[in-house]
C-alpha atoms as one frame of an Amber mdcrd trajectory, in Angstrom:
protein
  54.136 -18.645  13.345  52.112 -15.569  14.158  50.588 -14.363  10.910  47.518
 -12.197  10.394  44.832 -13.657   8.152  42.474 -11.878   5.751  40.044 -11.154
   8.611  42.642  -9.604  10.923  42.873 -12.740  13.071  46.167 -14.224  14.153
  47.218 -17.629  12.862  49.474 -18.893  15.635  49.929 -22.472  14.537  53.216
 -23.808  13.262  53.238 -24.718   9.617  55.704 -25.609   6.886  56.873 -22.587
   4.933  59.600 -24.077   2.796  59.935 -27.127   0.546  63.057 -28.162   2.500
  61.017 -28.518   5.708  58.489 -30.727   3.885  61.237 -32.919   2.447  62.868
 -33.321   5.891  59.548 -34.404   7.384  58.838 -36.808   4.518  62.246 -38.471
   4.880  61.811 -38.880   8.635  58.325 -40.307   8.162  59.512 -42.883   5.618
  62.000 -44.283   8.110  59.574 -43.965  11.021  56.834 -45.938   9.285  59.119
 -48.961   8.923  60.068 -48.731  12.609  56.401 -48.521  13.591  55.378 -51.493
  11.417  58.067 -53.631  13.042  57.096 -52.312  16.490  53.427 -53.206  15.971
  54.380 -56.761  15.049  56.353 -56.989  18.303  53.771 -55.114  20.428  56.337
 -52.587  21.658  53.764 -49.952  22.536  50.026 -50.330  22.865  47.519 -48.465
  20.715  46.427 -46.458  23.761  50.043 -45.470  24.524  50.609 -44.421  20.900
  47.428 -42.335  20.943  48.440 -40.627  24.191  51.683 -39.609  22.462  49.736
 -38.400  19.418  47.399 -36.331  21.591  50.349 -34.723  23.393  51.828 -33.582
  20.073  48.426 -32.480  18.718  47.877 -30.444  21.884  51.023 -28.464  21.183
  50.546 -28.046  17.422  46.791 -27.367  17.637  46.033 -29.277  14.449  42.230
 -29.456  14.220  42.173 -32.406  11.836  44.670 -34.555  13.718  43.235 -33.655
  17.115  39.798 -34.857  16.088  41.121 -37.997  14.402  43.404 -39.000  17.272
  40.833 -38.220  19.940  38.467 -40.650  18.198  41.152 -43.330  17.857  42.329
 -42.777  21.448  38.809 -43.305  22.762  38.516 -46.465  20.659  41.863 -47.676
  22.075  40.670 -47.291  25.667  41.847 -43.791  26.593  39.149 -42.052  28.624
  37.690 -38.726  27.545  39.101 -37.104  30.673  42.596 -38.425  29.923  42.391
 -37.217  26.321  41.248 -33.747  27.377  43.977 -33.531  30.024  46.713 -34.584
  27.587  45.510 -32.082  24.977  45.643 -29.402  27.694  49.247 -30.303  28.529
  48.671 -32.300  31.687  49.812 -35.826  32.486  47.276 -36.521  35.233  45.559
 -39.808  34.611  48.303 -41.049  32.280  49.577 -44.451  33.415  52.784 -43.990
  35.403  54.837 -46.114  32.982  53.818 -43.800  30.086  54.013 -40.405  31.803
  57.657 -39.715  30.952  57.067 -40.422  27.248  53.932 -38.250  27.133  55.765
 -35.384  28.841  58.675 -35.838  26.416  56.229 -35.786  23.469  54.915 -32.380
  24.546  58.407 -30.991  25.115  59.609 -32.437  21.806  56.697 -30.954  19.838
  57.009 -27.623  21.628  60.656 -27.411  20.594  59.710 -27.842  16.931  59.945
 -31.602  16.663  63.670 -31.890  16.186  65.592 -34.398  18.214  67.099 -33.537
  21.572  69.948 -35.840  22.582  69.463 -35.446  26.352  65.694 -35.901  26.234
  65.966 -38.900  23.969  68.693 -40.336  26.200  66.254 -40.168  29.127  63.694
 -42.073  27.025  66.263 -44.768  26.241  67.150 -44.975  29.921  63.487 -45.393
  30.879  62.161 -47.593  28.058  65.182 -49.163  26.388  66.506 -48.477  22.888
  63.846 -50.376  20.901  60.843 -48.866  22.693  62.387 -45.365  22.690  62.947
 -45.640  18.914  59.300 -46.623  18.503  58.172 -43.647  20.589  60.344 -41.297
  18.527  59.033 -42.810  15.278  55.448 -42.235  16.447  56.293 -38.619  17.252
  57.847 -38.049  13.830  54.741 -39.329  12.052  52.243 -37.263  14.056  54.423
 -34.146  13.843  54.576 -34.433  10.051  50.806 -34.905   9.860  50.215 -31.889
  12.114  52.563 -29.676  10.144  51.082 -30.687   6.790  47.514 -30.162   7.999
  48.369 -26.805   9.568  50.065 -25.767   6.317  46.957 -26.644   4.321  44.823
 -24.717   6.814  47.130 -21.683   6.713  46.893 -21.647   2.933  43.112 -22.084
   3.012  42.509 -19.185   5.418  45.106 -17.058   3.612  46.913 -16.502   6.886
  50.425 -17.403   5.869  52.955 -15.321   3.958  52.336 -16.187   0.333  54.846
 -13.846  -1.226  57.339 -16.423  -2.441  57.267 -19.745  -4.195  58.648 -21.512
  -1.087  55.381 -21.508   0.835  53.356 -22.414  -2.241  55.623 -25.380  -2.975
  55.448 -26.421   0.697  51.660 -26.273   0.454  51.657 -28.356  -2.756  53.746
 -31.024  -1.020  51.785 -30.875   2.260  48.237 -30.760   0.846  48.015 -34.492
  -0.033  48.948 -35.440   3.535  46.341 -33.041   4.931  43.758 -34.468   2.540
  44.522 -38.010   3.741  44.172 -36.910   7.375  40.719 -35.533   6.545  39.752
 -38.751   4.779  40.877 -40.792   7.789  38.416 -38.978  10.018  39.794 -35.552
  10.752  37.407 -32.657  10.198  37.192 -28.899  10.291  34.735 -27.178  12.627
C-alpha cells in the first residue's frame, strides 16, 4: 500500500484493508499453529531456523513490532547480529546452507503477498520433505498474519490508511488484538 498519512508522509507497508483478508489470515493461522505445535514436539525445525524465516518475512513487510520481537528471539536462539541484519536486508549470506533455500523462499513468499505458490512450495518439499516443508509454510503463515495485523494497527494509528469505508475499520478491529499481543510479547514502537 502507498498511502499518504496526516503529515504528508507515505505509508508503504502492506496492511489488511478488508475483514475478509483478516478472516483468511486467522483461518490459516489456526491450522498453522497446530502444525507448529506438532513440529516442535518432533524437532522438525530449530528455533534459530524458525527465527531466520521470521526475520526474512519481517524484512519484507517492515513490521516494526515483529522485527524487534523476532530479532530479540533470534539472538536468544543463537542467530548472530550480523546474520539477523543480513536477513532483514534481504541477503542470505551467513545463513546455514541447509536453511538458505527456505529463507530465500520466505522472502519471495512474503514479497508476493503471502499466498501460496505451488512451484515454490514444491521446491521446498523437494529440498526438505513434506513434513518439514509444511512446518516452514506454517511458520510463514503465522509471522505473515502477525506482520499484517501489526501494520494494520500502525496504519490506523498514524491515520495513513484509507478510512472511508467500514471495511478498513472492521479489519482494524479484528487485527488490533493481535498487534496488541505482539507488543506485549516484546515488540515496540520507536
